[in-house]
Structures are given as structure tokens and as C-alpha cells.
Predicted model as a PDB file, atoms N, CA, C, CB and O in Angstrom, pLDDT in the B-factor column:
MODEL        1                                                                  
ATOM      1  N   MET A   1      -3.809  11.968  -4.577  1.00 86.00           N  
ATOM      2  CA  MET A   1      -4.572  11.264  -3.569  1.00 86.00           C  
ATOM      3  C   MET A   1      -3.717  10.121  -3.035  1.00 86.00           C  
ATOM      4  CB  MET A   1      -5.920  10.744  -4.144  1.00 86.00           C  
ATOM      5  O   MET A   1      -2.976   9.495  -3.795  1.00 86.00           O  
ATOM      6  N   ASN A   2      -3.811   9.842  -1.740  1.00 90.00           N  
ATOM      7  CA  ASN A   2      -3.136   8.697  -1.135  1.00 90.00           C  
ATOM      8  C   ASN A   2      -4.063   7.498  -1.183  1.00 90.00           C  
ATOM      9  CB  ASN A   2      -2.706   9.003   0.325  1.00 90.00           C  
ATOM     10  O   ASN A   2      -5.210   7.569  -0.743  1.00 90.00           O  
ATOM     11  N   ILE A   3      -3.558   6.395  -1.723  1.00 91.00           N  
ATOM     12  CA  ILE A   3      -4.362   5.186  -1.879  1.00 91.00           C  
ATOM     13  C   ILE A   3      -3.642   4.033  -1.189  1.00 91.00           C  
ATOM     14  CB  ILE A   3      -4.617   4.864  -3.388  1.00 91.00           C  
ATOM     15  O   ILE A   3      -2.451   3.814  -1.412  1.00 91.00           O  
ATOM     16  N   LEU A   4      -4.371   3.295  -0.349  1.00 91.00           N  
ATOM     17  CA  LEU A   4      -3.836   2.088   0.271  1.00 91.00           C  
ATOM     18  C   LEU A   4      -4.282   0.896  -0.555  1.00 91.00           C  
ATOM     19  CB  LEU A   4      -4.302   1.952   1.756  1.00 91.00           C  
ATOM     20  O   LEU A   4      -5.478   0.696  -0.771  1.00 91.00           O  
ATOM     21  N   VAL A   5      -3.322   0.102  -1.018  1.00 93.00           N  
ATOM     22  CA  VAL A   5      -3.628  -1.113  -1.769  1.00 93.00           C  
ATOM     23  C   VAL A   5      -3.183  -2.294  -0.915  1.00 93.00           C  
ATOM     24  CB  VAL A   5      -2.921  -1.121  -3.184  1.00 93.00           C  
ATOM     25  O   VAL A   5      -1.991  -2.484  -0.673  1.00 93.00           O  
ATOM     26  N   THR A   6      -4.153  -3.086  -0.462  1.00 92.00           N  
ATOM     27  CA  THR A   6      -3.813  -4.306   0.262  1.00 92.00           C  
ATOM     28  C   THR A   6      -3.597  -5.419  -0.760  1.00 92.00           C  
ATOM     29  CB  THR A   6      -4.933  -4.691   1.294  1.00 92.00           C  
ATOM     30  O   THR A   6      -4.198  -5.415  -1.834  1.00 92.00           O  
ATOM     31  N   GLY A   7      -2.737  -6.365  -0.415  1.00 93.00           N  
ATOM     32  CA  GLY A   7      -2.413  -7.410  -1.377  1.00 93.00           C  
ATOM     33  C   GLY A   7      -1.612  -6.843  -2.537  1.00 93.00           C  
ATOM     34  O   GLY A   7      -1.777  -7.267  -3.680  1.00 93.00           O  
ATOM     35  N   ALA A   8      -0.746  -5.886  -2.242  1.00 94.00           N  
ATOM     36  CA  ALA A   8      -0.021  -5.151  -3.278  1.00 94.00           C  
ATOM     37  C   ALA A   8       0.878  -6.036  -4.133  1.00 94.00           C  
ATOM     38  CB  ALA A   8       0.804  -4.074  -2.645  1.00 94.00           C  
ATOM     39  O   ALA A   8       1.165  -5.691  -5.279  1.00 94.00           O  
ATOM     40  N   SER A   9       1.327  -7.168  -3.600  1.00 92.00           N  
ATOM     41  CA  SER A   9       2.214  -8.038  -4.381  1.00 92.00           C  
ATOM     42  C   SER A   9       1.452  -9.122  -5.135  1.00 92.00           C  
ATOM     43  CB  SER A   9       3.241  -8.684  -3.470  1.00 92.00           C  
ATOM     44  O   SER A   9       2.054  -9.929  -5.843  1.00 92.00           O  
ATOM     45  N   GLY A  10       0.138  -9.142  -4.986  1.00 93.00           N  
ATOM     46  CA  GLY A  10      -0.677 -10.138  -5.670  1.00 93.00           C  
ATOM     47  C   GLY A  10      -1.024  -9.715  -7.091  1.00 93.00           C  
ATOM     48  O   GLY A  10      -0.617  -8.649  -7.553  1.00 93.00           O  
ATOM     49  N   PHE A  11      -1.770 -10.550  -7.764  1.00 95.00           N  
ATOM     50  CA  PHE A  11      -2.127 -10.304  -9.164  1.00 95.00           C  
ATOM     51  C   PHE A  11      -2.843  -8.966  -9.346  1.00 95.00           C  
ATOM     52  CB  PHE A  11      -3.008 -11.434  -9.684  1.00 95.00           C  
ATOM     53  O   PHE A  11      -2.454  -8.161 -10.193  1.00 95.00           O  
ATOM     54  N   LEU A  12      -3.883  -8.731  -8.557  1.00 95.00           N  
ATOM     55  CA  LEU A  12      -4.642  -7.488  -8.714  1.00 95.00           C  
ATOM     56  C   LEU A  12      -3.824  -6.273  -8.303  1.00 95.00           C  
ATOM     57  CB  LEU A  12      -5.925  -7.546  -7.895  1.00 95.00           C  
ATOM     58  O   LEU A  12      -3.874  -5.235  -8.962  1.00 95.00           O  
ATOM     59  N   GLY A  13      -3.069  -6.401  -7.213  1.00 94.00           N  
ATOM     60  CA  GLY A  13      -2.232  -5.289  -6.772  1.00 94.00           C  
ATOM     61  C   GLY A  13      -1.202  -4.902  -7.808  1.00 94.00           C  
ATOM     62  O   GLY A  13      -0.997  -3.716  -8.066  1.00 94.00           O  
ATOM     63  N   LYS A  14      -0.549  -5.885  -8.407  1.00 94.00           N  
ATOM     64  CA  LYS A  14       0.461  -5.611  -9.434  1.00 94.00           C  
ATOM     65  C   LYS A  14      -0.150  -4.977 -10.676  1.00 94.00           C  
ATOM     66  CB  LYS A  14       1.184  -6.894  -9.816  1.00 94.00           C  
ATOM     67  O   LYS A  14       0.531  -4.238 -11.389  1.00 94.00           O  
ATOM     68  N   THR A  15      -1.398  -5.248 -10.942  1.00 96.00           N  
ATOM     69  CA  THR A  15      -2.092  -4.661 -12.084  1.00 96.00           C  
ATOM     70  C   THR A  15      -2.602  -3.264 -11.763  1.00 96.00           C  
ATOM     71  CB  THR A  15      -3.250  -5.552 -12.517  1.00 96.00           C  
ATOM     72  O   THR A  15      -2.549  -2.369 -12.606  1.00 96.00           O  
ATOM     73  N   LEU A  16      -3.091  -3.080 -10.553  1.00 95.00           N  
ATOM     74  CA  LEU A  16      -3.708  -1.813 -10.149  1.00 95.00           C  
ATOM     75  C   LEU A  16      -2.689  -0.710  -9.866  1.00 95.00           C  
ATOM     76  CB  LEU A  16      -4.558  -2.031  -8.923  1.00 95.00           C  
ATOM     77  O   LEU A  16      -2.907   0.440 -10.246  1.00 95.00           O  
ATOM     78  N   ILE A  17      -1.596  -1.041  -9.213  1.00 95.00           N  
ATOM     79  CA  ILE A  17      -0.631  -0.021  -8.789  1.00 95.00           C  
ATOM     80  C   ILE A  17      -0.107   0.826  -9.945  1.00 95.00           C  
ATOM     81  CB  ILE A  17       0.529  -0.678  -8.087  1.00 95.00           C  
ATOM     82  O   ILE A  17      -0.100   2.051  -9.818  1.00 95.00           O  
ATOM     83  N   PRO A  18       0.330   0.251 -11.063  1.00 96.00           N  
ATOM     84  CA  PRO A  18       0.798   1.111 -12.164  1.00 96.00           C  
ATOM     85  C   PRO A  18      -0.285   2.070 -12.686  1.00 96.00           C  
ATOM     86  CB  PRO A  18       1.295   0.244 -13.312  1.00 96.00           C  
ATOM     87  O   PRO A  18       0.023   3.190 -13.095  1.00 96.00           O  
ATOM     88  N   LYS A  19      -1.537   1.635 -12.669  1.00 97.00           N  
ATOM     89  CA  LYS A  19      -2.633   2.489 -13.131  1.00 97.00           C  
ATOM     90  C   LYS A  19      -2.840   3.664 -12.160  1.00 97.00           C  
ATOM     91  CB  LYS A  19      -3.944   1.663 -13.270  1.00 97.00           C  
ATOM     92  O   LYS A  19      -3.109   4.787 -12.587  1.00 97.00           O  
ATOM     93  N   LEU A  20      -2.713   3.399 -10.869  1.00 94.00           N  
ATOM     94  CA  LEU A  20      -2.857   4.464  -9.879  1.00 94.00           C  
ATOM     95  C   LEU A  20      -1.706   5.460  -9.980  1.00 94.00           C  
ATOM     96  CB  LEU A  20      -2.925   3.874  -8.465  1.00 94.00           C  
ATOM     97  O   LEU A  20      -1.913   6.669  -9.877  1.00 94.00           O  
ATOM     98  N   ILE A  21      -0.500   4.951 -10.180  1.00 95.00           N  
ATOM     99  CA  ILE A  21       0.668   5.823 -10.344  1.00 95.00           C  
ATOM    100  C   ILE A  21       0.494   6.709 -11.576  1.00 95.00           C  
ATOM    101  CB  ILE A  21       1.967   4.984 -10.463  1.00 95.00           C  
ATOM    102  O   ILE A  21       0.811   7.898 -11.535  1.00 95.00           O  
ATOM    103  N   ALA A  22      -0.003   6.141 -12.661  1.00 97.00           N  
ATOM    104  CA  ALA A  22      -0.223   6.901 -13.896  1.00 97.00           C  
ATOM    105  C   ALA A  22      -1.224   8.037 -13.685  1.00 97.00           C  
ATOM    106  CB  ALA A  22      -0.717   5.972 -15.009  1.00 97.00           C  
ATOM    107  O   ALA A  22      -1.152   9.068 -14.354  1.00 97.00           O  
ATOM    108  N   ARG A  23      -2.162   7.841 -12.747  1.00 95.00           N  
ATOM    109  CA  ARG A  23      -3.138   8.894 -12.422  1.00 95.00           C  
ATOM    110  C   ARG A  23      -2.528   9.973 -11.533  1.00 95.00           C  
ATOM    111  CB  ARG A  23      -4.362   8.288 -11.731  1.00 95.00           C  
ATOM    112  O   ARG A  23      -3.120  11.033 -11.335  1.00 95.00           O  
ATOM    113  N   GLY A  24      -1.331   9.691 -10.995  1.00 95.00           N  
ATOM    114  CA  GLY A  24      -0.678  10.650 -10.114  1.00 95.00           C  
ATOM    115  C   GLY A  24      -0.908  10.395  -8.641  1.00 95.00           C  
ATOM    116  O   GLY A  24      -0.592  11.243  -7.807  1.00 95.00           O  
ATOM    117  N   ASP A  25      -1.461   9.225  -8.305  1.00 92.00           N  
ATOM    118  CA  ASP A  25      -1.715   8.886  -6.909  1.00 92.00           C  
ATOM    119  C   ASP A  25      -0.449   8.402  -6.218  1.00 92.00           C  
ATOM    120  CB  ASP A  25      -2.801   7.824  -6.811  1.00 92.00           C  
ATOM    121  O   ASP A  25       0.431   7.817  -6.850  1.00 92.00           O  
ATOM    122  N   ILE A  26      -0.364   8.652  -4.908  1.00 92.00           N  
ATOM    123  CA  ILE A  26       0.667   8.050  -4.065  1.00 92.00           C  
ATOM    124  C   ILE A  26       0.073   6.740  -3.562  1.00 92.00           C  
ATOM    125  CB  ILE A  26       1.106   9.011  -2.862  1.00 92.00           C  
ATOM    126  O   ILE A  26      -1.030   6.726  -3.015  1.00 92.00           O  
ATOM    127  N   VAL A  27       0.799   5.644  -3.745  1.00 94.00           N  
ATOM    128  CA  VAL A  27       0.293   4.316  -3.390  1.00 94.00           C  
ATOM    129  C   VAL A  27       1.034   3.785  -2.169  1.00 94.00           C  
ATOM    130  CB  VAL A  27       0.440   3.335  -4.579  1.00 94.00           C  
ATOM    131  O   VAL A  27       2.263   3.719  -2.151  1.00 94.00           O  
ATOM    132  N   PHE A  28       0.276   3.413  -1.162  1.00 93.00           N  
ATOM    133  CA  PHE A  28       0.805   2.695  -0.009  1.00 93.00           C  
ATOM    134  C   PHE A  28       0.502   1.226  -0.279  1.00 93.00           C  
ATOM    135  CB  PHE A  28       0.169   3.202   1.372  1.00 93.00           C  
ATOM    136  O   PHE A  28      -0.653   0.805  -0.205  1.00 93.00           O  
ATOM    137  N   GLY A  29       1.536   0.444  -0.593  1.00 94.00           N  
ATOM    138  CA  GLY A  29       1.361  -0.956  -0.964  1.00 94.00           C  
ATOM    139  C   GLY A  29       1.573  -1.871   0.218  1.00 94.00           C  
ATOM    140  O   GLY A  29       2.709  -2.070   0.648  1.00 94.00           O  
ATOM    141  N   LEU A  30       0.499  -2.434   0.754  1.00 93.00           N  
ATOM    142  CA  LEU A  30       0.555  -3.312   1.919  1.00 93.00           C  
ATOM    143  C   LEU A  30       0.548  -4.767   1.485  1.00 93.00           C  
ATOM    144  CB  LEU A  30      -0.619  -3.033   2.866  1.00 93.00           C  
ATOM    145  O   LEU A  30      -0.309  -5.194   0.712  1.00 93.00           O  
ATOM    146  N   SER A  31       1.515  -5.523   1.992  1.00 92.00           N  
ATOM    147  CA  SER A  31       1.612  -6.942   1.665  1.00 92.00           C  
ATOM    148  C   SER A  31       2.651  -7.571   2.571  1.00 92.00           C  
ATOM    149  CB  SER A  31       1.974  -7.157   0.167  1.00 92.00           C  
ATOM    150  O   SER A  31       3.439  -6.868   3.204  1.00 92.00           O  
ATOM    151  N   ARG A  32       2.656  -8.888   2.635  1.00 88.00           N  
ATOM    152  CA  ARG A  32       3.741  -9.577   3.352  1.00 88.00           C  
ATOM    153  C   ARG A  32       5.046  -9.427   2.595  1.00 88.00           C  
ATOM    154  CB  ARG A  32       3.411 -11.073   3.550  1.00 88.00           C  
ATOM    155  O   ARG A  32       6.123  -9.477   3.189  1.00 88.00           O  
ATOM    156  N   HIS A  33       4.953  -9.243   1.278  1.00 88.00           N  
ATOM    157  CA  HIS A  33       6.117  -9.024   0.412  1.00 88.00           C  
ATOM    158  C   HIS A  33       5.797  -7.807  -0.460  1.00 88.00           C  
ATOM    159  CB  HIS A  33       6.450 -10.311  -0.475  1.00 88.00           C  
ATOM    160  O   HIS A  33       5.463  -7.957  -1.635  1.00 88.00           O  
ATOM    161  N   PRO A  34       5.897  -6.600   0.113  1.00 89.00           N  
ATOM    162  CA  PRO A  34       5.438  -5.404  -0.601  1.00 89.00           C  
ATOM    163  C   PRO A  34       6.296  -5.061  -1.812  1.00 89.00           C  
ATOM    164  CB  PRO A  34       5.416  -4.229   0.338  1.00 89.00           C  
ATOM    165  O   PRO A  34       7.421  -5.542  -1.951  1.00 89.00           O  
ATOM    166  N   PRO A  35       5.741  -4.217  -2.690  1.00 86.00           N  
ATOM    167  CA  PRO A  35       6.490  -3.790  -3.878  1.00 86.00           C  
ATOM    168  C   PRO A  35       7.681  -2.927  -3.468  1.00 86.00           C  
ATOM    169  CB  PRO A  35       5.571  -3.012  -4.855  1.00 86.00           C  
ATOM    170  O   PRO A  35       7.753  -2.453  -2.334  1.00 86.00           O  
ATOM    171  N   GLU A  36       8.602  -2.728  -4.390  1.00 90.00           N  
ATOM    172  CA  GLU A  36       9.769  -1.894  -4.117  1.00 90.00           C  
ATOM    173  C   GLU A  36       9.340  -0.436  -3.978  1.00 90.00           C  
ATOM    174  CB  GLU A  36      10.829  -2.046  -5.237  1.00 90.00           C  
ATOM    175  O   GLU A  36       8.389   0.016  -4.616  1.00 90.00           O  
ATOM    176  N   ALA A  37      10.064   0.280  -3.132  1.00 93.00           N  
ATOM    177  CA  ALA A  37       9.784   1.696  -2.925  1.00 93.00           C  
ATOM    178  C   ALA A  37      10.161   2.488  -4.171  1.00 93.00           C  
ATOM    179  CB  ALA A  37      10.544   2.229  -1.695  1.00 93.00           C  
ATOM    180  O   ALA A  37      11.105   2.149  -4.886  1.00 93.00           O  
ATOM    181  N   SER A  38       9.406   3.539  -4.408  1.00 93.00           N  
ATOM    182  CA  SER A  38       9.725   4.489  -5.469  1.00 93.00           C  
ATOM    183  C   SER A  38       9.168   5.837  -5.038  1.00 93.00           C  
ATOM    184  CB  SER A  38       9.135   4.035  -6.864  1.00 93.00           C  
ATOM    185  O   SER A  38       8.652   5.985  -3.930  1.00 93.00           O  
ATOM    186  N   GLU A  39       9.278   6.807  -5.917  1.00 94.00           N  
ATOM    187  CA  GLU A  39       8.769   8.141  -5.598  1.00 94.00           C  
ATOM    188  C   GLU A  39       7.268   8.115  -5.323  1.00 94.00           C  
ATOM    189  CB  GLU A  39       9.071   9.110  -6.741  1.00 94.00           C  
ATOM    190  O   GLU A  39       6.771   8.906  -4.521  1.00 94.00           O  
ATOM    191  N   MET A  40       6.543   7.211  -5.981  1.00 95.00           N  
ATOM    192  CA  MET A  40       5.085   7.165  -5.872  1.00 95.00           C  
ATOM    193  C   MET A  40       4.571   5.951  -5.093  1.00 95.00           C  
ATOM    194  CB  MET A  40       4.478   7.167  -7.249  1.00 95.00           C  
ATOM    195  O   MET A  40       3.363   5.802  -4.908  1.00 95.00           O  
ATOM    196  N   VAL A  41       5.485   5.080  -4.632  1.00 95.00           N  
ATOM    197  CA  VAL A  41       5.072   3.866  -3.921  1.00 95.00           C  
ATOM    198  C   VAL A  41       5.765   3.793  -2.563  1.00 95.00           C  
ATOM    199  CB  VAL A  41       5.393   2.603  -4.758  1.00 95.00           C  
ATOM    200  O   VAL A  41       6.990   3.878  -2.467  1.00 95.00           O  
ATOM    201  N   VAL A  42       4.957   3.635  -1.519  1.00 93.00           N  
ATOM    202  CA  VAL A  42       5.457   3.455  -0.161  1.00 93.00           C  
ATOM    203  C   VAL A  42       5.153   2.008   0.231  1.00 93.00           C  
ATOM    204  CB  VAL A  42       4.801   4.490   0.852  1.00 93.00           C  
ATOM    205  O   VAL A  42       3.989   1.662   0.432  1.00 93.00           O  
ATOM    206  N   PRO A  43       6.183   1.150   0.344  1.00 94.00           N  
ATOM    207  CA  PRO A  43       5.931  -0.245   0.699  1.00 94.00           C  
ATOM    208  C   PRO A  43       5.644  -0.391   2.197  1.00 94.00           C  
ATOM    209  CB  PRO A  43       7.131  -1.119   0.303  1.00 94.00           C  
ATOM    210  O   PRO A  43       6.292   0.246   3.028  1.00 94.00           O  
ATOM    211  N   LEU A  44       4.678  -1.225   2.522  1.00 93.00           N  
ATOM    212  CA  LEU A  44       4.321  -1.500   3.911  1.00 93.00           C  
ATOM    213  C   LEU A  44       4.216  -3.003   4.117  1.00 93.00           C  
ATOM    214  CB  LEU A  44       2.991  -0.801   4.294  1.00 93.00           C  
ATOM    215  O   LEU A  44       3.489  -3.683   3.393  1.00 93.00           O  
ATOM    216  N   VAL A  45       4.939  -3.519   5.100  1.00 93.00           N  
ATOM    217  CA  VAL A  45       4.819  -4.935   5.464  1.00 93.00           C  
ATOM    218  C   VAL A  45       3.778  -4.999   6.561  1.00 93.00           C  
ATOM    219  CB  VAL A  45       6.205  -5.560   5.931  1.00 93.00           C  
ATOM    220  O   VAL A  45       3.970  -4.423   7.632  1.00 93.00           O  
ATOM    221  N   GLY A  46       2.674  -5.694   6.310  1.00 91.00           N  
ATOM    222  CA  GLY A  46       1.601  -5.735   7.280  1.00 91.00           C  
ATOM    223  C   GLY A  46       0.667  -6.909   7.069  1.00 91.00           C  
ATOM    224  O   GLY A  46       0.904  -7.787   6.240  1.00 91.00           O  
ATOM    225  N   ASP A  47      -0.414  -6.894   7.856  1.00 90.00           N  
ATOM    226  CA  ASP A  47      -1.379  -7.982   7.856  1.00 90.00           C  
ATOM    227  C   ASP A  47      -2.769  -7.391   8.081  1.00 90.00           C  
ATOM    228  CB  ASP A  47      -1.034  -9.045   8.948  1.00 90.00           C  
ATOM    229  O   ASP A  47      -3.020  -6.781   9.120  1.00 90.00           O  
ATOM    230  N   VAL A  48      -3.660  -7.565   7.129  1.00 88.00           N  
ATOM    231  CA  VAL A  48      -4.998  -6.971   7.221  1.00 88.00           C  
ATOM    232  C   VAL A  48      -5.850  -7.578   8.333  1.00 88.00           C  
ATOM    233  CB  VAL A  48      -5.715  -7.126   5.903  1.00 88.00           C  
ATOM    234  O   VAL A  48      -6.888  -7.014   8.677  1.00 88.00           O  
ATOM    235  N   THR A  49      -5.445  -8.701   8.896  1.00 91.00           N  
ATOM    236  CA  THR A  49      -6.232  -9.329   9.960  1.00 91.00           C  
ATOM    237  C   THR A  49      -5.880  -8.798  11.344  1.00 91.00           C  
ATOM    238  CB  THR A  49      -6.034 -10.826   9.931  1.00 91.00           C  
ATOM    239  O   THR A  49      -6.492  -9.202  12.334  1.00 91.00           O  
ATOM    240  N   LYS A  50      -4.897  -7.894  11.428  1.00 91.00           N  
ATOM    241  CA  LYS A  50      -4.455  -7.359  12.722  1.00 91.00           C  
ATOM    242  C   LYS A  50      -4.852  -5.889  12.847  1.00 91.00           C  
ATOM    243  CB  LYS A  50      -2.920  -7.518  12.887  1.00 91.00           C  
ATOM    244  O   LYS A  50      -5.013  -5.192  11.845  1.00 91.00           O  
ATOM    245  N   PRO A  51      -5.008  -5.423  14.100  1.00 89.00           N  
ATOM    246  CA  PRO A  51      -5.307  -3.998  14.299  1.00 89.00           C  
ATOM    247  C   PRO A  51      -4.225  -3.124  13.661  1.00 89.00           C  
ATOM    248  CB  PRO A  51      -5.429  -3.676  15.808  1.00 89.00           C  
ATOM    249  O   PRO A  51      -3.048  -3.485  13.645  1.00 89.00           O  
ATOM    250  N   ASN A  52      -4.639  -1.984  13.142  1.00 84.00           N  
ATOM    251  CA  ASN A  52      -3.741  -1.052  12.461  1.00 84.00           C  
ATOM    252  C   ASN A  52      -2.945  -1.727  11.356  1.00 84.00           C  
ATOM    253  CB  ASN A  52      -2.793  -0.420  13.458  1.00 84.00           C  
ATOM    254  O   ASN A  52      -1.809  -1.342  11.077  1.00 84.00           O  
ATOM    255  N   LEU A  53      -3.537  -2.725  10.734  1.00 85.00           N  
ATOM    256  CA  LEU A  53      -2.936  -3.452   9.608  1.00 85.00           C  
ATOM    257  C   LEU A  53      -1.647  -4.168   9.989  1.00 85.00           C  
ATOM    258  CB  LEU A  53      -2.662  -2.499   8.467  1.00 85.00           C  
ATOM    259  O   LEU A  53      -0.844  -4.499   9.117  1.00 85.00           O  
ATOM    260  N   GLY A  54      -1.440  -4.410  11.280  1.00 88.00           N  
ATOM    261  CA  GLY A  54      -0.221  -5.066  11.736  1.00 88.00           C  
ATOM    262  C   GLY A  54       0.985  -4.145  11.716  1.00 88.00           C  
ATOM    263  O   GLY A  54       2.120  -4.603  11.848  1.00 88.00           O  
ATOM    264  N   LEU A  55       0.749  -2.839  11.552  1.00 88.00           N  
ATOM    265  CA  LEU A  55       1.841  -1.871  11.506  1.00 88.00           C  
ATOM    266  C   LEU A  55       2.098  -1.302  12.891  1.00 88.00           C  
ATOM    267  CB  LEU A  55       1.526  -0.740  10.513  1.00 88.00           C  
ATOM    268  O   LEU A  55       1.158  -1.073  13.651  1.00 88.00           O  
ATOM    269  N   LYS A  56       3.363  -1.072  13.227  1.00 86.00           N  
ATOM    270  CA  LYS A  56       3.695  -0.446  14.506  1.00 86.00           C  
ATOM    271  C   LYS A  56       3.161   0.975  14.550  1.00 86.00           C  
ATOM    272  CB  LYS A  56       5.214  -0.452  14.740  1.00 86.00           C  
ATOM    273  O   LYS A  56       2.670   1.436  15.581  1.00 86.00           O  
ATOM    274  N   GLN A  57       3.263   1.664  13.418  1.00 82.00           N  
ATOM    275  CA  GLN A  57       2.735   3.019  13.303  1.00 82.00           C  
ATOM    276  C   GLN A  57       2.129   3.166  11.915  1.00 82.00           C  
ATOM    277  CB  GLN A  57       3.847   4.095  13.555  1.00 82.00           C  
ATOM    278  O   GLN A  57       2.776   2.861  10.913  1.00 82.00           O  
ATOM    279  N   VAL A  58       0.903   3.628  11.858  1.00 76.00           N  
ATOM    280  CA  VAL A  58       0.237   3.852  10.578  1.00 76.00           C  
ATOM    281  C   VAL A  58       0.781   5.159  10.004  1.00 76.00           C  
ATOM    282  CB  VAL A  58      -1.335   3.901  10.740  1.00 76.00           C  
ATOM    283  O   VAL A  58       0.724   6.190  10.673  1.00 76.00           O  
ATOM    284  N   PRO A  59       1.314   5.136   8.765  1.00 82.00           N  
ATOM    285  CA  PRO A  59       1.869   6.357   8.171  1.00 82.00           C  
ATOM    286  C   PRO A  59       0.828   7.474   8.057  1.00 82.00           C  
ATOM    287  CB  PRO A  59       2.441   6.049   6.793  1.00 82.00           C  
ATOM    288  O   PRO A  59      -0.367   7.215   7.920  1.00 82.00           O  
ATOM    289  N   GLN A  60       1.304   8.719   8.116  1.00 82.00           N  
ATOM    290  CA  GLN A  60       0.419   9.846   7.927  1.00 82.00           C  
ATOM    291  C   GLN A  60      -0.180   9.758   6.534  1.00 82.00           C  
ATOM    292  CB  GLN A  60       1.164  11.187   8.135  1.00 82.00           C  
ATOM    293  O   GLN A  60       0.484   9.338   5.586  1.00 82.00           O  
ATOM    294  N   GLY A  61      -1.411  10.149   6.421  1.00 77.00           N  
ATOM    295  CA  GLY A  61      -2.085  10.093   5.125  1.00 77.00           C  
ATOM    296  C   GLY A  61      -2.957   8.860   4.978  1.00 77.00           C  
ATOM    297  O   GLY A  61      -3.720   8.745   4.019  1.00 77.00           O  
ATOM    298  N   ILE A  62      -2.844   7.924   5.941  1.00 69.00           N  
ATOM    299  CA  ILE A  62      -3.694   6.733   5.932  1.00 69.00           C  
ATOM    300  C   ILE A  62      -4.506   6.747   7.212  1.00 69.00           C  
ATOM    301  CB  ILE A  62      -2.850   5.410   5.806  1.00 69.00           C  
ATOM    302  O   ILE A  62      -3.949   6.872   8.302  1.00 69.00           O  
ATOM    303  N   SER A  63      -5.805   6.622   7.088  1.00 52.00           N  
ATOM    304  CA  SER A  63      -6.665   6.521   8.252  1.00 52.00           C  
ATOM    305  C   SER A  63      -6.947   5.066   8.520  1.00 52.00           C  
ATOM    306  CB  SER A  63      -7.973   7.307   8.055  1.00 52.00           C  
ATOM    307  O   SER A  63      -7.310   4.321   7.610  1.00 52.00           O  
ATOM    308  N   SER A  64      -6.784   4.654   9.756  1.00 47.00           N  
ATOM    309  CA  SER A  64      -7.061   3.280  10.126  1.00 47.00           C  
ATOM    310  C   SER A  64      -8.325   3.235  10.973  1.00 47.00           C  
ATOM    311  CB  SER A  64      -5.865   2.660  10.884  1.00 47.00           C  
ATOM    312  O   SER A  64      -8.494   4.053  11.878  1.00 47.00           O  
ATOM    313  N   LEU A  65      -9.208   2.292  10.690  1.00 37.00           N  
ATOM    314  CA  LEU A  65     -10.439   2.154  11.464  1.00 37.00           C  
ATOM    315  C   LEU A  65     -10.267   1.137  12.567  1.00 37.00           C  
ATOM    316  CB  LEU A  65     -11.601   1.756  10.563  1.00 37.00           C  
ATOM    317  O   LEU A  65     -11.203   0.886  13.326  1.00 37.00           O  
TER     318      LEU A  65                                                      
ENDMDL                                                                          
END                                                                             
């Protein structure tokens, strides 16, 4: 499953991401200072207060409202 984690570099994000990876999820980590890329982590620099999360293009697998 593809999971978007906002605040990926914060306390909760740093705690949650390893648990999601252990479940086999692909994690899209959104933050001003995103986590390092890996096979299971896609780092995204963005802002939740902006349309499309402040991303120029929303990656496939993530639906933006």
C-alpha cells in the first residue's frame, strides 16, 4: 500500500515510518526536511498548507484533494 506521511521528519513521522516499512508499505514522506530516500521511502519536499501539498507534480499513487 502507498502511504503518505506528512511531517515525516518530526517525532511521530520518524516513529511511524519504520513501522509502515516493516508492514511492507511504500512511504511517501512529506516534510520541509524529508527523510532519506530508500527502496521503501520516497522523500517529498512540500507544504501541507498549499494546493497539491506544495508539489509541482503529485507522484503517481498519491491522490490529492
